[in-house]
BALOBA-1460 file (C-alpha; in Angstrom, 3 decimals):
// residues 111
<rec num="1" residu="m" x="-2.072" y="13.496" z="-18.299"/>
<rec num="2" residu="l" x="-4.539" y="11.175" z="-19.647"/>
<rec num="3" residu="r" x="-6.500" y="13.986" z="-20.923"/>
<rec num="4" residu="k" x="-3.359" y="14.133" z="-23.190"/>
<rec num="5" residu="c" x="-3.072" y="10.488" z="-24.205"/>
<rec num="6" residu="q" x="-6.681" y="10.558" z="-25.417"/>
<rec num="7" residu="n" x="-6.504" y="13.625" z="-27.699"/>
<rec num="8" residu="i" x="-8.966" y="15.610" z="-24.793"/>
<rec num="9" residu="s" x="-8.663" y="19.030" z="-24.666"/>
<rec num="10" residu="w" x="-9.968" y="20.722" z="-21.331"/>
<rec num="11" residu="k" x="-12.721" y="23.159" z="-23.211"/>
<rec num="12" residu="q" x="-14.785" y="19.575" z="-23.815"/>
<rec num="13" residu="q" x="-16.513" y="20.277" z="-20.445"/>
<rec num="14" residu="m" x="-15.513" y="16.446" z="-19.920"/>
<rec num="15" residu="t" x="-16.023" y="14.982" z="-15.707"/>
<rec num="16" residu="n" x="-13.568" y="12.893" z="-14.133"/>
<rec num="17" residu="k" x="-15.805" y="10.618" z="-14.018"/>
<rec num="18" residu="e" x="-16.335" y="10.260" z="-17.535"/>
<rec num="19" residu="l" x="-12.582" y="10.635" z="-18.110"/>
<rec num="20" residu="y" x="-12.184" y="7.603" z="-15.713"/>
<rec num="21" residu="g" x="-14.464" y="5.338" z="-16.312"/>
<rec num="22" residu="n" x="-14.023" y="2.068" z="-14.961"/>
<rec num="23" residu="l" x="-10.084" y="2.445" z="-14.975"/>
<rec num="24" residu="t" x="-8.306" y="1.222" z="-11.768"/>
<rec num="25" residu="p" x="-7.641" y="4.041" z="-9.419"/>
<rec num="26" residu="i" x="-3.901" y="4.656" z="-8.695"/>
<rec num="27" residu="f" x="-4.084" y="4.340" z="-5.591"/>
<rec num="28" residu="t" x="-5.186" y="0.821" z="-5.430"/>
<rec num="29" residu="t" x="-2.605" y="-0.306" z="-7.605"/>
<rec num="30" residu="v" x="-0.207" y="1.210" z="-5.231"/>
<rec num="31" residu="r" x="-1.250" y="-0.067" z="-1.904"/>
<rec num="32" residu="k" x="-1.557" y="-3.411" z="-3.488"/>
<rec num="33" residu="r" x="1.227" y="-3.682" z="-4.848"/>
<rec num="34" residu="r" x="3.192" y="-2.120" z="-2.134"/>
<rec num="35" residu="l" x="1.671" y="-4.658" z="0.083"/>
<rec num="36" residu="a" x="2.487" y="-7.841" z="-2.178"/>
<rec num="37" residu="f" x="5.777" y="-6.693" z="-2.533"/>
<rec num="38" residu="a" x="6.500" y="-6.160" z="1.516"/>
<rec num="39" residu="g" x="5.206" y="-9.892" z="2.029"/>
<rec num="40" residu="h" x="7.715" y="-11.658" z="-0.589"/>
<rec num="41" residu="c" x="10.181" y="-9.073" z="1.088"/>
<rec num="42" residu="l" x="9.519" y="-10.851" z="4.283"/>
<rec num="43" residu="r" x="9.371" y="-14.480" z="3.217"/>
<rec num="44" residu="q" x="13.150" y="-14.074" z="1.789"/>
<rec num="45" residu="t" x="14.951" y="-15.703" z="4.057"/>
<rec num="46" residu="t" x="18.125" y="-15.381" z="2.841"/>
<rec num="47" residu="d" x="17.866" y="-12.431" z="1.777"/>
<rec num="48" residu="p" x="18.872" y="-9.349" z="4.336"/>
<rec num="49" residu="i" x="15.792" y="-7.396" z="3.178"/>
<rec num="50" residu="s" x="14.037" y="-9.816" z="4.760"/>
<rec num="51" residu="e" x="14.960" y="-8.648" z="8.121"/>
<rec num="52" residu="l" x="14.816" y="-4.685" z="7.542"/>
<rec num="53" residu="v" x="11.212" y="-4.942" z="6.068"/>
<rec num="54" residu="l" x="9.326" y="-4.819" z="9.824"/>
<rec num="55" residu="w" x="12.642" y="-2.953" z="11.457"/>
<rec num="56" residu="e" x="11.781" y="-0.450" z="14.212"/>
<rec num="57" residu="p" x="14.513" y="1.554" z="15.922"/>
<rec num="58" residu="k" x="14.740" y="0.903" z="19.477"/>
<rec num="59" residu="h" x="16.954" y="4.206" z="20.416"/>
<rec num="60" residu="g" x="15.500" y="7.836" z="20.562"/>
<rec num="61" residu="s" x="12.164" y="8.424" z="20.403"/>
<rec num="62" residu="r" x="9.638" y="10.066" z="17.378"/>
<rec num="63" residu="k" x="10.272" y="14.819" z="16.862"/>
<rec num="64" residu="r" x="7.092" y="16.692" z="19.697"/>
<rec num="65" residu="g" x="3.538" y="16.924" z="17.826"/>
<rec num="66" residu="r" x="1.575" y="14.431" z="15.126"/>
<rec num="67" residu="p" x="4.145" y="11.396" z="14.684"/>
<rec num="68" residu="e" x="5.106" y="11.075" z="10.897"/>
<rec num="69" residu="k" x="3.721" y="8.010" z="8.876"/>
<rec num="70" residu="n" x="6.873" y="5.033" z="8.992"/>
<rec num="71" residu="y" x="6.411" y="2.165" z="6.184"/>
<rec num="72" residu="i" x="5.417" y="0.245" z="8.620"/>
<rec num="73" residu="d" x="2.428" y="2.441" z="9.681"/>
<rec num="74" residu="i" x="1.386" y="2.061" z="6.099"/>
<rec num="75" residu="l" x="1.812" y="-1.152" z="5.481"/>
<rec num="76" residu="k" x="-0.874" y="-1.589" z="9.020"/>
<rec num="77" residu="d" x="-3.114" y="0.665" z="7.227"/>
<rec num="78" residu="d" x="-2.882" y="-0.884" z="3.950"/>
<rec num="79" residu="s" x="-3.548" y="-4.153" z="5.484"/>
<rec num="80" residu="g" x="-6.196" y="-3.372" z="8.317"/>
<rec num="81" residu="i" x="-3.807" y="-4.719" z="10.575"/>
<rec num="82" residu="s" x="-2.795" y="-3.398" z="14.031"/>
<rec num="83" residu="t" x="-0.173" y="-5.299" z="15.538"/>
<rec num="84" residu="t" x="3.236" y="-5.712" z="14.534"/>
<rec num="85" residu="q" x="3.399" y="-9.101" z="15.334"/>
<rec num="86" residu="e" x="0.153" y="-9.878" z="13.765"/>
<rec num="87" residu="l" x="1.164" y="-8.797" z="10.692"/>
<rec num="88" residu="e" x="4.410" y="-10.436" z="10.439"/>
<rec num="89" residu="a" x="2.502" y="-13.711" z="11.310"/>
<rec num="90" residu="c" x="0.378" y="-12.924" z="8.320"/>
<rec num="91" residu="m" x="2.993" y="-12.038" z="5.392"/>
<rec num="92" residu="r" x="5.169" y="-15.309" z="6.530"/>
<rec num="93" residu="d" x="1.480" y="-17.462" z="5.981"/>
<rec num="94" residu="r" x="1.325" y="-16.860" z="1.231"/>
<rec num="95" residu="k" x="-2.374" y="-18.072" z="1.777"/>
<rec num="96" residu="v" x="-3.259" y="-15.714" z="4.477"/>
<rec num="97" residu="w" x="-1.548" y="-13.087" z="2.652"/>
<rec num="98" residu="n" x="-2.616" y="-13.079" z="-0.949"/>
<rec num="99" residu="k" x="-6.163" y="-12.500" z="0.958"/>
<rec num="100" residu="i" x="-5.672" y="-9.616" z="2.615"/>
<rec num="101" residu="v" x="-3.354" y="-7.822" z="-0.831"/>
<rec num="102" residu="s" x="-6.347" y="-9.148" z="-2.907"/>
<rec num="103" residu="r" x="-9.028" y="-7.647" z="0.024"/>
<rec num="104" residu="c" x="-7.009" y="-4.533" z="-0.043"/>
<rec num="105" residu="s" x="-7.261" y="-3.719" z="-3.577"/>
<rec num="106" residu="d" x="-11.070" y="-4.309" z="-3.566"/>
<rec num="107" residu="k" x="-10.932" y="-0.840" z="-1.282"/>
<rec num="108" residu="n" x="-11.763" y="2.710" z="-2.819"/>
<rec num="109" residu="i" x="-11.223" y="3.898" z="0.002"/>
<rec num="110" residu="h" x="-10.129" y="8.063" z="-0.818"/>
<rec num="111" residu="r" x="-7.076" y="9.386" z="1.695"/>
């Protein structure tokens, strides 16, 4: 899409590094916004969303094989925090959470 926006033909033999230059990768922006939004929702004590951000079902079990990632697993991976209790404590403290969000947006880890 960026090639189309910049009117660059596929025949011009331009590498992705040349094309994207210093643009922030999209996954970095998504990760940063996901973490910021989750922290915002958890701190909204008057809304029901604050109870649902870190909700885990207590009944049933996951399917066999490699478990699918749920929202909490993704938040843990993005923030680098291993436990749900520690994640919640960091999310409740706005200053700590903003540091974690800014640190995660600086990482350029390709998945």
